[in-house]
N, C-alpha and C positions, 0 to 999 in steps of 0.2 A: 725181170721176172723170168724164172725158169719153168718151162712146161714139160715135166717129165712124162714118160709113157705111164699108162695106168698102173702097171705093175713094175715097181723098182726092184730089180733083182741084183744083189751084190754078188758078183762072181769072182772066183779066185782061180786063175789059170796056173796050176802048179808047174814048176820047172822039174822035169824028170831027174835032174841032177841035184835037186834041193836048193831052192832059192833062198835069199836072205829074208829076214823078217821085217815087220813094219817099223822096228826101232832103228832102221838105217844101217843094219849090218851089211857088209859087202856081199854082192851076188857072186856068181861063179866066173864071170868073165875076168880073165887076168891078162893084161897086155904083155906081161913078161913071159907068158907061156903059150905062144902061138905054135902048137905042136902038130897041127893038122894041115896038110896041103889043101889049097883052095881050088875052086872052080872058076870059070870065067864065061861071060862077064859077071862079076860079083858086085856087091853094093858099093864097094870102094871104087871100082872101075867106073860105075855109072856116075857117082858123085864127082869124081875128079875129072871127068870128061864133060861136065855140064857147067857152064859159066854161072848158073844160078846157085850152085852149091860149092863155090870155091872156099868159103869159110869153114864149112863142116869138113871139107876135104883136108884143109890145112890143120884143123883141130884134131882130126883122127891121126894124122901123121905126127903131130906134136906129142900126142899122148900114147902113141903106139897101138891105138885101137884099129888102125888100118890093117894090121896083121891079123887081128881077131875077125874082123868083118870080111876078110878075104877067104876065110875058111868055109867049109861046106854048109855050116849052119844046121838047121834052118834058123833064121832070125825074122823078127818083125821089127821094122824101124820106122819111127815117126821122125821124118827128116825136115828140119827147119831150113827154109831158104836163106839166102844171104840177107834179104830184106828183113827176115825174122831176127837174125843176129844183130843187124844194124839198129833194130829198135831198142837193144840194150845199151846202145851208145858205142861209138868207135873207141873211146878211151877204155871202156870196159872190155871190149874185145881184145884190144892190144894188151891190157893188163893180164887177162886170162891166158893169152897165148905166150906171154913172156915171163910172167911172175907167179902165176897161180895155176899150174898145170893140174894139181890135185883137184881143185874145184872144177876146172874144165873137164877133167875125166869123169867126175861125178855127174856133171850135167849131161855129158854125152851118153853115159851108161843109163841115165834116166830116160833116154829116148829109145832104148832097145829092150825087146822081149826076147830072151834066149830060148832056143829049143822048139819054137812053134811058129807056124805061119798063120797069123790071125788076119782074116779078111774083115771088111767092114760089117759083114753079116754076123761076125763073131763078137762084135762090140755091143755090149748091153748098156742101155741108158742108165746112168748112175752106177754102173758096174765098175770094178777096179781091175787093174792089171798089175802083176808083179813085174817090176822093171829090173834090169840087170844090176842096178846099184843097191838093190835090197829094199827100195821103197815102192810104194804103189801110186800109180796114176789113176785118174778117174775119167770116165766118159760122160760128158754132159751133152744132152740133146735138146734142141729147140724144134719140136715137131711143126710148129706153125711156120717157121722159116725154112725148115729142112736142114738146118745147120747142125753140125756135130763138132764137139771140141774134146780134146784130150788134155787134161790139165794136171798140174802138180800142186802140192800144198803151198809152193812158193809163188804161184801165179795169182795175181789179183783179178778182180772181175774185169778190169779194163784191158788186161793182156791175156785173156783166154786164147790158147792156141787152137785155131780152127783147122780142121782137116779139110784142105782145099782140093786135094787130089787123092783118090782112094785106090787101093788094090793094084798098085803098080807091080807087075810080076816080070819085068824085064831082067831082073837080077836072077842069077842061077841059084842063089842061096837064101831066098826069102821074099818077103813082101814089104813094100815101101808105101807108107802113107805120107804125103807132103803136108806140112803144117806152116801156118803163117806167123807164128810166134814161137819163141823158145820155151819148152817145158821146163819149169824150175822146181827142183825138189825142195824139201823142207829145210829152212834155215832158222833153227830155233835159238842157238846160242850166239849167232853172229849175223850180220847183215847179208843180204843177197849180193851177188856180184855187182849189179848196177848201183845198189845203195852204197857198197864199199867205195866204189869209184867216185860217186857223187860226194861222199863224205870227205874223201881226199881232196877233191877239186874245190870243195867249199871251204876247206880250212884256211887257204890263203885269202879268199875273199872275206872270211870272217875276221881274220887278222887285220886286213885293210879296213874293214868296216869298223872294227873295234878302235883302231887307231884314229879313224875319222871322227867317231863318236866321242872319243876321249878329247880330241882337239876341239871339237865343237863344244863339249861340256866345259872345258877349261875357258874357252872364249866367253861362253854364257856366264860362267862364274865371275870372270873378270869384269864383264859388263855390269853384272848385278852388284859386285863389290864397289865399283866406281860410282854406280848410281846411288848406293846407300851412303857413301862418303859425301856425295854431292848434296843429298837431302839433309844429312847431318850438318853440313856447312851452312846450307840455306837456313835451317832452323836456328842455328847459332846467331846468324846475322839478324834474324827477326827478333830473337830474344834480347839482343843488345840494342835494338832499335836502329840498326844500320841499313834496313831496307824498308 
């Protein structure tokens, strides 16, 4: 049960450079165009020098977003911990880092608000934020427990990313909010990253299971067939008075 505040205001924080729309058009951050020198310590510096954020550091470097987030900004970043990434599964993380950088980049951009420093006081319960990948995330509040979540359309109720540390301003180019799950954008035409990986890993087990079922079915068929033959033979003996 969600207990929103008495007035649910949907807010739109426009990007001054023109954000993407709700249909999933790309936002303005382009890893191939890091044309502005950065400040220090920036968000990349903080992430890559903290052992709890080694995965997001590696992901930024793999996609080229480290060059973007080293610029002056400002940015607002919802930063998943390593534990948050591990909840997707190690196989999923490996697959994203090695085989599916486009999806990984989309996920990372979905954690960034470009051009603004948004503090916890700027987050409105049930409000939405325009993320750098062109989609919107939503703020969910539980006033009774005091917990706040920033979720994507791809997050299920069981994996809502909770904001566990707010308003970190150690970075020279924006504000960081730490979350305990990965925010997942919408995946309408295909499965989410973790589902993709689980589908791959389940194919071999399905083949094995199918083979086992087929073998078992054949065995049962043979037993039934032999049993029917035995019954037919016994009936023939009775008919001829041999039993």
